[in-house]
Backbone as JSON, one array per atom type, in Angstrom:
{
  "sequence": "MAEFIYLASQSPRRRQLLEQLGVRLSLLLPDDADAAEALEAVRPAEAPATYVRRVTELKLQDALRRMRERHLPPAPVLCSDTTVALGRRILGKPADAQDAAEMLGALSGHTHRVLTAVAVQLGEQRVEALSESRVRFAALDAATIAAYVDSGEWQGKAGAYAIQGRAAAFIEHISGSYSGIMGLPLFETATLLKEIGRQP",
  "N": [[1.15, -1.34, 0.19], [0.38, 2.32, -0.86], [2.54, 4.96, 0.74], [1.12, 7.37, 1.46], [-1.15, 10.19, 2.06], [-4.62, 10.88, 1.2], [-5.69, 14.35, 0.99], [-8.41, 15.82, 1.66], [-8.7, 18.59, 1.01], [-9.59, 22.01, 0.23], [-7.44, 24.05, 1.57], [-5.38, 25.94, 1.53], [-3.12, 26.04, 3.6], [-3.87, 23.57, 5.6], [-2.43, 21.75, 3.93], [0.38, 22.84, 3.92], [0.71, 22.83, 6.76], [0.45, 19.47, 6.95], [2.35, 19.06, 5.29], [5.06, 20.2, 6.52], [4.86, 18.13, 8.69], [5.81, 16.53, 7.38], [4.53, 14.63, 6.22], [3.44, 12.96, 3.06], [1.54, 13.16, 0.62], [-1.64, 13.39, -1.48], [-3.67, 15.16, -3.08], [-7.48, 15.15, -2.96], [-10.07, 16.65, -3.57], [-12.85, 18.0, -4.08], [-15.35, 17.7, -7.18], [-17.02, 20.22, -7.49], [-17.23, 23.06, -6.06], [-18.88, 25.02, -4.96], [-20.98, 23.07, -4.08], [-18.85, 21.95, -2.15], [-18.82, 23.67, -0.22], [-21.6, 24.22, 0.54], [-21.93, 22.43, 2.28], [-21.18, 23.23, 4.6], [-22.85, 24.17, 6.31], [-24.79, 26.04, 8.98], [-26.78, 23.95, 11.2], [-29.97, 25.09, 12.97], [-29.68, 26.14, 16.14], [-27.6, 24.38, 17.04], [-24.34, 23.81, 18.68], [-21.2, 24.45, 18.73], [-19.18, 22.93, 18.59], [-20.41, 20.08, 18.11], [-21.42, 21.1, 15.37], [-18.92, 21.31, 14.04], [-18.2, 19.17, 14.57], [-19.88, 17.45, 12.82], [-19.66, 18.86, 10.25], [-16.81, 17.71, 9.28], [-17.53, 15.4, 9.42], [-19.2, 15.14, 7.17], [-17.85, 15.9, 5.36], [-15.52, 13.77, 5.05], [-17.21, 11.78, 4.41], [-17.83, 11.93, 1.92], [-15.54, 12.49, 0.74], [-14.62, 10.45, 0.42], [-16.13, 8.26, -1.21], [-15.42, 10.14, -3.39], [-12.78, 9.24, -3.96], [-13.89, 6.29, -4.34], [-15.63, 6.91, -6.48], [-13.68, 7.61, -8.39], [-11.7, 5.54, -8.46], [-9.26, 5.26, -7.49], [-6.02, 4.43, -5.96], [-5.87, 2.64, -2.95], [-6.09, 4.46, 0.43], [-4.88, 6.66, 3.51], [-7.7, 9.05, 4.28], [-7.64, 11.94, 4.85], [-9.72, 14.47, 6.57], [-10.53, 17.91, 7.97], [-12.55, 20.45, 9.99], [-12.78, 23.81, 10.59], [-13.74, 25.96, 13.1], [-14.95, 29.13, 14.59], [-16.04, 30.37, 16.97], [-18.05, 32.12, 19.56], [-18.76, 32.35, 22.62], [-22.03, 30.45, 22.33], [-22.07, 31.21, 19.55], [-22.1, 30.24, 16.1], [-19.12, 31.28, 13.69], [-18.64, 31.37, 10.87], [-17.38, 31.43, 7.68], [-17.33, 34.32, 6.13], [-19.66, 35.94, 4.2], [-19.33, 38.4, 2.74], [-17.72, 41.78, 3.07], [-18.98, 43.37, 4.47], [-19.87, 41.38, 6.42], [-17.51, 40.23, 7.18], [-16.51, 42.88, 8.43], [-18.61, 42.86, 10.34], [-18.21, 40.44, 12.17], [-15.43, 40.74, 13.38], [-15.75, 43.08, 14.56], [-17.39, 41.75, 16.39], [-15.33, 39.85, 17.5], [-13.66, 42.06, 18.38], [-11.61, 42.68, 21.5], [-12.57, 40.56, 23.05], [-12.65, 36.93, 24.19], [-12.56, 34.33, 22.5], [-13.32, 31.18, 21.12], [-11.74, 28.83, 18.96], [-12.38, 26.04, 17.57], [-11.29, 22.8, 15.98], [-11.88, 20.21, 13.88], [-10.81, 16.89, 13.32], [-10.56, 14.13, 10.82], [-9.62, 10.79, 10.23], [-9.63, 8.1, 7.71], [-8.87, 4.75, 6.79], [-9.91, 2.35, 5.12], [-11.97, 0.46, 6.94], [-11.01, 1.55, 9.16], [-11.49, 4.24, 11.38], [-10.53, 7.19, 12.59], [-10.76, 9.95, 14.85], [-10.29, 13.37, 16.36], [-10.53, 16.23, 18.23], [-9.96, 19.87, 18.57], [-9.23, 22.0, 20.39], [-9.16, 25.77, 20.89], [-8.32, 28.93, 22.92], [-8.81, 32.0, 21.89], [-7.77, 35.59, 22.17], [-8.71, 38.98, 21.27], [-7.48, 41.47, 21.2], [-8.92, 45.32, 21.79], [-10.28, 46.62, 18.91], [-9.97, 49.65, 17.06], [-12.47, 51.05, 14.47], [-11.2, 51.7, 12.6], [-9.4, 50.03, 12.35], [-10.44, 48.08, 11.88], [-11.53, 47.92, 9.72], [-9.21, 48.64, 7.71], [-8.44, 45.82, 7.56], [-10.53, 44.81, 6.88], [-10.09, 45.3, 4.12], [-7.93, 44.45, 3.6], [-8.05, 42.15, 2.27], [-7.42, 39.59, 3.33], [-9.22, 38.17, 5.11], [-11.02, 36.68, 3.41], [-12.74, 33.32, 2.86], [-11.83, 32.49, 5.4], [-12.95, 31.04, 8.73], [-14.33, 33.13, 11.12], [-13.77, 35.74, 10.11], [-10.61, 35.93, 10.02], [-7.22, 35.33, 9.8], [-4.43, 33.82, 11.81], [-2.05, 33.32, 11.08], [-1.66, 35.83, 9.93], [-2.08, 39.03, 8.9], [-4.06, 39.45, 10.65], [-2.52, 38.71, 13.19], [-1.56, 40.72, 15.05], [-3.64, 41.64, 16.62], [-4.36, 39.79, 18.53], [-4.0, 39.46, 21.62], [-3.48, 37.26, 23.71], [-3.28, 33.66, 23.1], [-4.38, 30.51, 23.54], [-3.9, 26.38, 24.01], [-3.75, 25.1, 20.67], [-1.95, 26.28, 18.39], [-1.35, 25.64, 15.14], [-3.81, 24.65, 15.27], [-5.66, 26.73, 15.86], [-5.07, 27.79, 13.01], [-5.89, 25.97, 11.51], [-5.41, 23.06, 11.76], [-4.7, 21.02, 13.72], [-1.29, 20.13, 14.65], [-0.36, 18.07, 16.58], [-2.42, 16.54, 17.28], [-3.05, 15.39, 14.99], [-0.68, 14.57, 14.12], [-0.98, 12.47, 15.78], [-3.34, 10.85, 15.04], [-2.69, 9.6, 12.45], [-0.77, 8.11, 13.36], [-2.09, 5.77, 14.98], [-3.69, 4.81, 12.77], [-1.04, 3.99, 11.08], [0.1, 5.1, 10.03], [3.1, 7.15, 10.83], [4.04, 9.96, 11.41]],
  "CA": [[0.19, 0.03, 0.05], [1.11, 3.42, -0.73], [2.97, 5.43, 2.21], [0.83, 8.6, 1.59], [-2.67, 9.8, 2.63], [-5.26, 11.8, 0.53], [-6.41, 15.2, 1.95], [-9.67, 16.3, 1.01], [-9.3, 19.99, 1.64], [-9.2, 23.17, -0.56], [-7.0, 24.74, 2.34], [-3.66, 25.7, 1.37], [-2.67, 25.94, 5.23], [-3.42, 22.25, 5.94], [-1.44, 21.11, 2.61], [1.45, 23.29, 4.09], [0.83, 22.21, 7.84], [0.54, 18.13, 6.73], [4.33, 18.96, 4.77], [5.74, 20.37, 7.96], [5.4, 16.96, 9.48], [6.74, 15.2, 6.36], [3.41, 13.38, 5.12], [3.98, 12.44, 1.62], [0.06, 13.99, 0.52], [-2.36, 13.63, -2.59], [-5.09, 16.32, -2.76], [-9.03, 14.85, -3.24], [-10.47, 17.95, -3.94], [-14.52, 18.0, -4.57], [-15.48, 18.65, -8.55], [-17.73, 21.25, -7.31], [-16.89, 23.71, -4.73], [-19.77, 25.15, -4.39], [-21.52, 22.18, -3.21], [-18.29, 21.13, -0.92], [-18.9, 24.89, 0.54], [-22.93, 23.91, 1.13], [-21.47, 21.04, 3.2], [-20.88, 24.18, 5.98], [-24.26, 25.31, 6.51], [-25.2, 25.68, 10.21], [-28.66, 24.23, 11.55], [-30.34, 26.07, 13.84], [-29.19, 26.46, 17.5], [-26.27, 23.78, 16.48], [-23.41, 23.8, 19.71], [-20.16, 24.43, 17.8], [-18.26, 21.57, 18.35], [-21.44, 19.24, 17.35], [-21.27, 21.15, 14.01], [-17.01, 21.11, 13.59], [-17.54, 17.17, 13.99], [-20.85, 16.92, 11.62], [-19.11, 19.04, 8.97], [-16.17, 17.09, 9.04], [-17.85, 13.78, 9.15], [-19.66, 14.84, 5.83], [-16.77, 15.91, 4.26], [-15.27, 12.5, 5.25], [-17.74, 10.46, 3.49], [-17.68, 12.87, 0.26], [-14.11, 12.52, 0.05], [-14.48, 7.92, 0.52], [-17.16, 8.29, -2.53], [-15.03, 10.53, -4.97], [-12.14, 8.23, -3.86], [-14.22, 4.97, -4.81], [-15.94, 6.64, -7.51], [-12.49, 8.11, -9.55], [-11.13, 4.47, -8.68], [-8.07, 5.85, -6.93], [-5.48, 3.32, -4.79], [-6.65, 3.3, -1.52], [-5.04, 5.47, 1.52], [-5.99, 7.22, 4.21], [-7.93, 9.79, 3.5], [-7.64, 13.09, 6.1], [-10.43, 15.43, 5.94], [-10.59, 18.4, 8.94], [-13.32, 21.47, 9.33], [-12.5, 24.17, 11.57], [-15.14, 26.74, 13.04], [-14.8, 30.4, 15.26], [-17.26, 30.43, 18.08], [-18.17, 33.47, 20.63], [-20.24, 31.48, 23.18], [-22.94, 29.56, 21.59], [-22.27, 31.71, 18.25], [-20.56, 29.95, 15.33], [-19.16, 32.68, 13.23], [-18.07, 30.63, 9.85], [-16.64, 32.28, 6.49], [-17.52, 35.53, 5.95], [-20.27, 36.2, 3.19], [-18.64, 39.73, 2.36], [-16.41, 42.52, 3.46], [-19.38, 43.98, 5.55], [-20.42, 40.45, 7.84], [-16.62, 40.49, 7.63], [-16.26, 43.02, 9.68], [-19.41, 43.04, 11.96], [-17.69, 39.33, 12.74], [-14.23, 41.8, 13.62], [-15.97, 43.86, 15.54], [-17.75, 40.98, 17.43], [-14.5, 39.5, 18.21], [-12.66, 42.77, 19.52], [-12.01, 42.87, 23.11], [-13.33, 39.55, 23.65], [-12.66, 35.5, 23.72], [-13.3, 33.39, 22.05], [-12.59, 29.88, 20.92], [-11.18, 27.68, 17.64], [-12.52, 25.01, 17.34], [-10.61, 22.63, 14.7], [-12.26, 18.94, 13.95], [-9.66, 16.11, 12.46], [-11.3, 12.82, 11.4], [-8.96, 10.02, 9.2], [-10.23, 6.97, 7.76], [-8.61, 3.72, 6.47], [-10.91, 0.88, 5.16], [-12.81, 0.26, 7.94], [-10.5, 1.76, 10.88], [-11.5, 5.8, 11.56], [-10.26, 8.17, 13.71], [-11.15, 11.25, 15.14], [-10.37, 14.0, 17.34], [-11.55, 17.84, 18.23], [-9.02, 20.39, 19.14], [-10.18, 23.49, 21.26], [-8.29, 26.39, 21.81], [-9.04, 30.16, 23.16], [-8.15, 33.33, 21.25], [-8.07, 37.07, 23.08], [-8.7, 39.99, 20.44], [-7.51, 43.35, 21.45], [-10.19, 46.31, 21.72], [-10.6, 46.63, 17.67], [-11.15, 50.75, 16.16], [-13.57, 50.93, 13.39], [-10.2, 52.17, 11.51], [-8.37, 48.89, 12.09], [-11.0, 46.54, 11.14], [-11.68, 48.83, 8.17], [-7.88, 48.54, 6.76], [-7.7, 44.36, 7.5], [-11.19, 44.22, 5.99], [-9.42, 46.21, 2.9], [-6.78, 43.56, 2.97], [-8.62, 40.77, 1.58], [-7.15, 38.04, 3.95], [-9.98, 37.77, 5.97], [-11.91, 35.87, 2.31], [-12.35, 32.24, 3.14], [-11.64, 32.58, 7.07], [-13.62, 31.19, 9.82], [-14.42, 33.92, 12.14], [-13.24, 36.73, 9.22], [-9.45, 36.59, 10.45], [-6.33, 34.31, 9.65], [-3.72, 34.07, 12.79], [-1.0, 33.68, 10.77], [-1.66, 36.71, 8.37], [-2.16, 40.41, 9.53], [-4.59, 39.67, 12.43], [-1.6, 38.32, 14.3], [-1.42, 42.36, 15.36], [-4.72, 41.73, 17.02], [-4.29, 38.69, 19.44], [-3.32, 39.85, 22.97], [-3.11, 35.52, 24.38], [-3.85, 32.42, 22.75], [-4.43, 29.14, 24.77], [-4.15, 25.57, 23.21], [-2.89, 24.68, 19.59], [-1.5, 27.57, 17.58], [-1.81, 25.32, 14.11], [-5.39, 24.16, 15.26], [-5.74, 28.03, 15.08], [-4.93, 28.2, 11.48], [-6.63, 25.14, 10.31], [-5.12, 21.43, 11.22], [-3.65, 21.07, 15.07], [-0.51, 19.16, 13.89], [-0.36, 17.07, 17.84], [-3.34, 15.43, 17.07], [-3.34, 14.85, 13.48], [0.16, 12.94, 14.09], [-1.78, 11.03, 16.61], [-4.58, 10.01, 14.7], [-1.7, 8.94, 11.6], [0.14, 6.46, 14.05], [-2.87, 5.13, 15.26], [-3.26, 4.32, 11.36], [-0.03, 3.38, 10.85], [1.38, 6.19, 8.9], [3.93, 7.98, 11.56], [4.72, 11.27, 10.48]],
  "C": [[0.87, 1.39, -0.31], [1.23, 4.28, 0.31], [2.5, 6.75, 1.7], [-0.21, 9.03, 1.66], [-3.03, 11.16, 1.95], [-5.92, 12.56, 1.32], [-7.33, 16.16, 1.01], [-9.93, 17.36, 1.48], [-8.55, 20.77, 0.75], [-8.08, 23.83, 0.2], [-5.52, 24.47, 2.18], [-2.65, 25.59, 2.96], [-2.46, 24.8, 5.51], [-2.58, 21.54, 4.91], [-0.28, 21.72, 3.54], [1.88, 22.43, 5.69], [1.53, 20.48, 7.86], [2.23, 17.96, 6.34], [5.2, 19.3, 6.07], [5.86, 19.39, 9.04], [6.16, 16.22, 8.9], [5.77, 14.53, 5.72], [3.86, 13.91, 3.76], [2.07, 12.64, 1.51], [-0.46, 13.83, -0.89], [-3.78, 14.71, -2.6], [-5.86, 14.95, -3.23], [-9.63, 15.73, -3.4], [-11.7, 17.55, -4.32], [-14.35, 18.42, -5.97], [-16.41, 20.02, -8.25], [-17.58, 21.98, -6.02], [-17.76, 24.19, -4.62], [-20.57, 24.21, -3.34], [-20.44, 21.52, -2.18], [-18.47, 22.34, 0.26], [-21.05, 24.73, 1.12], [-23.08, 22.54, 1.94], [-21.68, 21.85, 4.9], [-21.89, 24.35, 6.48], [-24.35, 24.47, 7.99], [-26.7, 25.25, 10.59], [-28.67, 24.68, 12.75], [-30.0, 25.39, 15.43], [-28.24, 25.08, 17.87], [-25.45, 24.24, 17.79], [-21.98, 23.5, 18.45], [-19.24, 23.51, 17.8], [-19.26, 19.87, 17.93], [-21.38, 19.84, 15.9], [-19.96, 20.88, 13.47], [-16.97, 19.84, 13.02], [-18.93, 17.09, 12.37], [-20.11, 17.26, 10.74], [-17.9, 18.48, 8.38], [-15.81, 16.0, 8.78], [-18.49, 14.1, 7.81], [-18.67, 14.92, 5.43], [-15.91, 14.71, 3.6], [-15.98, 11.86, 4.18], [-18.23, 11.03, 2.09], [-16.72, 12.8, 0.14], [-13.91, 10.82, -0.15], [-15.05, 8.03, -1.22], [-16.72, 9.03, -3.5], [-13.65, 9.49, -4.74], [-12.48, 7.04, -4.84], [-14.29, 5.4, -6.4], [-14.87, 7.19, -8.88], [-11.66, 6.69, -9.57], [-9.47, 4.36, -8.65], [-7.61, 4.89, -5.78], [-6.03, 3.51, -3.76], [-5.19, 3.39, -0.55], [-5.52, 6.11, 2.06], [-6.53, 8.12, 3.68], [-8.18, 10.99, 4.71], [-8.57, 14.12, 6.07], [-10.67, 16.35, 8.12], [-11.55, 19.75, 8.17], [-12.61, 22.22, 10.96], [-13.64, 25.17, 11.82], [-14.54, 28.25, 14.68], [-16.21, 30.34, 15.85], [-17.16, 31.24, 19.22], [-19.13, 32.68, 21.21], [-20.83, 30.23, 22.4], [-22.53, 30.01, 19.97], [-21.46, 31.11, 17.6], [-20.47, 31.13, 14.63], [-18.03, 31.68, 11.87], [-17.26, 31.56, 8.75], [-17.49, 33.48, 6.42], [-18.41, 35.66, 4.37], [-20.18, 37.38, 1.91], [-18.26, 40.14, 3.54], [-17.83, 43.0, 4.65], [-19.79, 42.77, 6.48], [-18.66, 40.47, 7.98], [-16.47, 41.49, 8.66], [-17.25, 43.34, 10.94], [-18.54, 41.43, 12.72], [-16.29, 39.56, 13.8], [-14.86, 42.13, 14.76], [-16.23, 43.12, 16.82], [-16.71, 40.58, 19.04], [-14.05, 40.44, 19.31], [-13.05, 43.25, 20.78], [-12.37, 41.79, 23.49], [-12.66, 37.94, 23.55], [-12.96, 34.85, 23.38], [-12.46, 31.66, 21.29], [-12.64, 29.32, 19.51], [-11.71, 26.42, 17.65], [-12.08, 24.03, 15.92], [-10.86, 20.34, 14.83], [-11.46, 17.81, 12.97], [-10.25, 14.96, 11.8], [-10.54, 12.36, 9.86], [-9.27, 8.95, 9.19], [-9.18, 6.14, 6.41], [-9.03, 2.59, 6.55], [-11.75, 1.44, 6.23], [-12.72, 0.98, 9.43], [-10.85, 3.57, 10.44], [-11.27, 6.17, 12.94], [-10.28, 9.32, 13.87], [-10.65, 12.12, 16.11], [-10.36, 15.72, 17.38], [-10.08, 18.47, 19.38], [-10.03, 22.2, 19.88], [-8.94, 24.18, 21.62], [-8.81, 28.09, 21.84], [-8.22, 31.3, 22.9], [-8.46, 34.8, 21.72], [-7.69, 37.6, 22.27], [-8.36, 41.24, 21.55], [-8.82, 43.84, 21.52], [-9.13, 46.49, 20.24], [-11.05, 47.84, 17.24], [-11.53, 50.12, 14.99], [-11.81, 50.76, 12.3], [-9.47, 50.75, 11.56], [-8.99, 48.09, 11.6], [-11.08, 47.02, 9.74], [-10.31, 48.32, 7.02], [-7.42, 46.75, 7.0], [-8.76, 43.88, 6.55], [-10.72, 44.3, 4.12], [-8.42, 45.13, 2.39], [-7.22, 42.6, 1.91], [-8.76, 39.55, 2.17], [-8.47, 37.29, 5.18], [-11.35, 36.32, 4.78], [-11.69, 34.05, 2.65], [-12.15, 31.74, 4.19], [-12.77, 32.49, 8.07], [-13.36, 32.11, 10.78], [-13.28, 35.28, 10.96], [-11.65, 37.01, 9.21], [-8.4, 35.19, 9.99], [-4.82, 35.02, 10.61], [-2.02, 34.25, 12.04], [-0.49, 34.62, 9.92], [-1.08, 37.93, 9.59], [-2.73, 39.83, 11.09], [-3.36, 39.32, 13.27], [-1.59, 39.61, 15.69], [-2.65, 42.05, 16.35], [-4.78, 40.76, 18.51], [-3.37, 39.18, 20.6], [-2.3, 38.37, 23.72], [-3.86, 34.81, 23.13], [-3.85, 31.13, 23.63], [-4.47, 27.96, 23.98], [-3.06, 25.6, 21.54], [-2.77, 26.07, 18.61], [-2.02, 26.82, 15.83], [-3.02, 24.91, 13.99], [-6.01, 25.82, 15.39], [-6.2, 27.97, 13.76], [-5.57, 26.82, 10.85], [-6.89, 23.36, 10.96], [-4.23, 21.43, 12.63], [-2.39, 19.64, 14.92], [-0.5, 17.72, 15.04], [-1.33, 16.11, 17.77], [-3.89, 14.67, 16.24], [-2.27, 13.94, 13.68], [-0.06, 12.29, 14.63], [-2.35, 10.12, 15.93], [-3.53, 8.98, 13.19], [-1.1, 8.12, 12.22], [-0.71, 5.79, 14.41], [-3.34, 4.3, 14.3], [-1.99, 3.99, 10.98], [0.85, 4.28, 10.18], [2.21, 7.4, 9.84], [4.52, 8.93, 10.76], [6.37, 11.38, 10.62]]
}
């Protein structure tokens, strides 16, 4: 069996983080990006941890289906999803610049949680983990928020920010997994890969 894994994610950050671990990977991307985004719809009153686990499971099942339909050689399939939660409120990817500005305003001066679920499946064996980190934002004035929104860095980012980018200047304190906040918790991911026999 080939010593690589399939990464079912369009996120360049997840790819870079896996490569940082020395993992050989092959991308297993959806044919329809819009349909993939639809998997991330939030259900009414859904708790953030429930949401992120459910979306990861949906992504995994979709990726396994693609692997079968494309007649690809067997290998572990890794999926992940990240969400930002302010209390029970889920802050997903902003719809537009105004939505991004509103999210950043809500995060300003508060501590929020970043939850990243990871699931790996090889044959019938499936392992999963959930990383939860806390991030405190400094108070942001309107001009700071506007400048960040103008940068475009918020696009496609849960909670409207990227910790590895300009938004690092907003963060007073983090507790948990820095790589988890980026989108793939490396300790948990390495542990899952070991469990299925893929030592990073």
